[in-house]
C-alpha positions in Angstrom: -6.1 -14.6 -0.7 -4.5 -16.4 -3.6 -5.6 -13.7 -6.0 -3.8 -10.9 -4.2 -0.8 -13.1 -3.6 -0.4 -14.0 -7.3 -1.2 -10.5 -8.7 1.1 -8.5 -6.4 4.4 -9.4 -8.2 2.7 -8.9 -11.5 1.7 -5.4 -10.5 5.3 -4.6 -9.4 6.7 -6.0 -12.7 4.1 -4.0 -14.7 5.1 -0.7 -13.0 8.8 -1.4 -13.6 8.1 -2.2 -17.2 6.0 0.9 -17.8 8.7 3.1 -16.1 11.4 1.6 -18.3 9.4 2.2 -21.5 8.7 5.8 -20.5 12.5 6.3 -20.0 13.1 4.7 -23.5 14.6 1.5 -22.0 13.6 -2.1 -22.6 13.4 -2.8 -18.9 13.1 -6.2 -17.1 10.6 -8.8 -18.2 7.1 -8.5 -16.9 7.5 -11.7 -14.9 10.9 -10.8 -13.4 9.5 -10.4 -9.8 8.4 -14.1 -9.9 11.9 -15.1 -11.0 13.4 -12.9 -8.2 11.3 -14.6 -5.6 12.3 -18.1 -6.9 15.9 -17.1 -6.9 15.8 -15.8 -3.3 13.9 -18.8 -2.1 16.7 -21.1 -3.4 19.4 -19.1 -1.7 20.9 -19.8 1.7 19.9 -17.5 4.6 22.9 -15.6 6.0 22.4 -14.2 9.5 24.5 -11.8 11.5 26.1 -13.3 14.6 24.2 -10.9 17.0 20.8 -11.4 15.3 18.2 -12.5 17.8 15.3 -15.0 17.3 13.0 -12.0 16.6 15.1 -11.1 13.6 14.3 -14.5 12.1 10.6 -14.4 12.9 9.8 -10.9 11.8 9.7 -11.6 8.0 6.9 -14.1 8.6 5.0 -11.7 10.8 5.2 -8.9 8.3 4.2 -11.2 5.4 1.2 -12.6 7.4 -0.1 -9.2 8.5 0.3 -7.6 5.1 -1.3 -10.6 3.3 -4.3 -10.7 5.5 -4.8 -6.9 5.2 -4.6 -7.1 1.4 -7.0 -10.1 1.2 -9.6 -8.3 3.3 -10.2 -5.6 0.7 -13.0 -6.3 -1.8 -11.3 -6.7 -5.2 -13.7 -8.1 -7.7 -16.6 -8.8 -5.4 -18.1 -7.5 -2.2 -19.5 -9.6 0.5 -16.7 -12.2 0.5 -16.3 -14.9 3.1 -14.4 -12.6 5.6 -16.0 -9.4 4.5 -17.5 -8.9 8.0 -13.9 -8.4 9.3 -12.9 -6.1 6.4 -12.9 -3.0 8.6 -10.7 -0.1 7.4 -9.5 0.5 11.0 -8.5 -3.1 11.4 -6.6 -3.0 8.1 -4.7 0.1 9.3 -3.9 -1.7 12.5 -2.5 -4.7 10.6 -0.3 -2.4 8.5 0.8 -0.5 11.6 1.8 -3.7 13.3 3.8 -4.8 10.2 5.6 -1.5 10.1 6.5 -1.7 13.8 8.1 -5.1 13.4 10.0 -4.0 10.3 11.4 -1.0 12.2 12.3 -3.4 15.0 14.1 -5.6 12.5 16.2 -2.7 11.4 17.3 -2.0 14.9 17.9 -5.6 15.9 21.3 -6.2 14.3 22.6 -2.8 15.4 24.0 -1.5 12.1 24.0 2.2 11.5 22.0 2.0 8.2 19.3 -0.1 9.9 19.0 2.5 12.7 18.7 5.3 10.2 16.1 3.5 8.1 14.0 2.6 11.2 14.1 6.2 12.6 13.0 7.5 9.2 10.3 4.9 8.9 8.9 5.8 12.3 9.0 9.5 11.4 7.0 8.9 8.2 4.5 6.6 10.1 3.9 9.3 12.8 2.5 11.6 10.1 1.0 9.0 7.7 -1.2 7.2 10.3 -3.0 10.3 11.5 -3.6 11.4 7.9 -5.0 7.9 7.2 -7.3 8.0 10.2 -8.6 11.4 9.2 -9.4 9.9 5.7 -11.2 7.0 7.4 -13.1 9.4 9.6 -14.3 11.3 6.5 -15.3 8.2 4.6 -17.1 6.8 7.7 -19.1 10.0 8.1 -20.2 9.8 4.4 -20.9 6.1 4.2 -22.0 5.6 7.9 -19.7 2.6 8.3 -16.0 1.6 8.3 -16.8 -1.8 6.7 -15.3 -1.8 3.2 -18.2 -3.7 1.5 -20.7 -1.3 2.9 -18.6 1.7 1.9 -18.2 0.4 -1.6 -21.9 -0.2 -1.9 -22.6 3.3 -0.8 -20.1 4.8 -3.2 -21.9 2.9 -6.0 -25.3 4.4 -5.1 -26.7 7.6 -6.4 -26.8 9.1 -2.9 -23.1 10.1 -2.9 -23.1 12.8 -5.6 -20.2 15.2 -6.0 -18.5 16.1 -2.7 -15.5 18.3 -2.2 -14.7 16.3 0.9 -14.3 13.1 -1.0 -12.1 14.8 -3.5 -9.8 16.0 -0.8 -9.9 12.6 0.8 -8.8 10.8 -2.3 -5.9 13.2 -2.9 -4.8 12.7 0.8 -5.1 8.9 0.4 -2.9 8.9 -2.7 -0.3 10.9 -0.9 -0.3 8.5 2.1 -0.1 5.5 -0.3 3.0 6.9 -2.0 4.6 7.5 1.4 3.6 4.1 2.8 5.0 2.2 -0.2 8.3 4.1 -0.2 7.7 5.4 -3.7 9.1 8.5 -5.4 9.1 11.4 -4.3 9.3 10.0 -0.7 11.7 7.2 -1.4 13.2 5.4 -4.4 12.6 1.7 -4.2 15.3 1.0 -6.9 18.2 2.8 -5.2 20.8 1.6 -2.7 22.2 5.0 -1.8 22.7 4.8 1.9 22.0 8.5 2.6 18.5 8.4 1.1 17.3 4.9 1.9 14.3 4.3 4.1 12.8 0.9 3.4 15.9 -0.7 1.9 18.1 0.4 4.9 16.0 -1.7 7.2 16.3 -4.9 5.2 20.0 -4.8 4.2 20.8 -7.6 6.6 18.2 -10.0 5.2 18.8 -12.6 2.6 17.3 -15.8 1.1 13.8 -16.7 2.0 13.6 -13.9 4.6 14.3 -11.3 2.0 11.8 -13.0 -0.4 9.0 -12.7 2.2 9.8 -9.0 2.8 9.9 -8.2 -0.9 6.6 -10.0 -1.4 5.1 -8.1 1.5 6.2 -4.8 -0.1 4.5 -5.8 -3.4 1.4 -6.9 -1.5 1.3 -3.5 0.2 1.4 -1.7 -3.1 -1.5 -3.9 -4.4 -3.4 -3.2 -1.2 -3.4 0.6 -1.6 -4.2 0.4 -5.3 -7.1 -2.0 -4.4 -8.2 0.3 -1.6 -8.4 3.4 -3.8 -10.2 1.4 -6.5 -12.7 0.0 -3.9 -13.5 3.3 -2.2 -13.3 5.8 -5.1 -13.8 3.7 -8.2 -16.0 0.7 -7.3 -17.5 0.4 -10.8 -17.8 -3.2 -11.9 -17.6 -4.6 -8.4 -19.8 -7.6 -8.2 -22.4 -7.9 -5.5 -22.7 -10.6 -2.8 -25.3 -12.6 -4.9 -23.6 -12.1 -8.3 -23.7 -14.9 -10.9 -20.7 -16.1 -12.9 -21.1 -13.5 -15.5 -21.0 -10.6 -13.0 -18.0 -12.2 -11.3 -16.2 -12.3 -14.6 -17.0 -8.7 -15.3 -15.8 -7.8 -11.8 -12.5 -9.7 -12.4 -11.9 -7.9 -15.7 -12.8 -4.5 -14.1 -10.4 -5.2 -11.2 -7.5 -6.1 -13.6 -8.2 -2.9 -15.6 -8.1 -0.8 -12.4 -4.8 -2.3 -11.4 -3.4 -1.6 -14.9 -4.6 2.0 -14.8 -3.2 2.4 -11.3 0.2 1.0 -12.4 0.4 3.3 -15.4 -0.4 6.4 -13.4 2.1 5.4 -10.7 4.8 4.9 -13.3 4.1 8.2 -15.1 4.1 10.0 -11.7 7.4 8.6 -10.7 8.9 9.4 -14.1 8.0 13.0 -14.2 8.9 13.9 -10.6 12.1 13.9 -8.7 12.8 12.5 -5.3 12.5 15.1 -2.5 14.9 15.5 0.4 14.2 13.4 3.5 13.5 16.4 5.7 10.8 17.6 3.3 8.8 14.4 3.7 7.1 15.8 6.9 5.8 18.7 4.8 4.5 16.3 2.2 2.7 14.2 4.8 1.6 17.3 6.7 -0.2 18.4 3.6 -2.0 15.0 3.4 -3.0 15.4 7.1 -4.3 18.9 6.5 -6.3 17.7 3.4 -7.9 14.9 5.5 -8.7 17.4 8.3 -10.1 19.8 5.8 -12.3 17.1 4.2 -13.7 16.3 7.6 -14.4 19.9 8.5 -16.0 20.6 5.1 -18.3 17.6 5.7 -19.4 18.9 9.0 -20.0 22.4 7.6 -22.0 21.1 4.6 -24.2 19.0 7.0 -24.9 21.9 9.3 -26.1 24.2 6.5 
């Protein structure tokens, strides 16, 4: 739990730095997200007069749900203490609960921007969650389980082979991860233009420690999806349950390398592509849903032959 908590701001800072260098800018320091968190924690919390008690509690709920979900994913080693509860469906449920409360926070104060952001977030979630469930269904049929350590162990074995269904599933998962983290082309996390905001519109009324928790939750969610893709489709170097200190060190280095590669690929993708219009997002996520459905159908067809 401490590992994902400490690495998530570093990953966000690394992506920002790589994007800045690709755009021929110096960019912020690599450790700037830690400084931003420290600055927000020192600031006073300013609340709207009509904010309810739920508005104050929601940042802690979002942070707790996202932190637990990120900590359940095997990072450098499988078979951790709570690996029995690291079920992919449970992780999706935790993320869905956090999203529900975030949309509720955008509606609580009653501002127009908050309502627009919440409606767009629910629209994205209504397409992203079915696509994610189809991906889970495909992987569960291949590995015979929805438990992440079991799935990672099966992906490491020679029984997997080359499967078209897994290729379609990983493309769909990357598309869902981009939409869930409000990254380009679905949303721009660095903008404050009211007409295009999704995530930022819901958190405009937060400040101080509440905003720090929400920002940290967003960085944890980015780390969660990068770790999930690495665990399911690139589990190389993942230490086993009975690994010694040498294997744990190799697993830790491999995990850091996977995060670095994921951060570079995300920065390159966001640099070479433009943001799409809001009303084209359903087409983008609809393609992810169709890829997940096609992966499941191909799996059934290949097994029946």
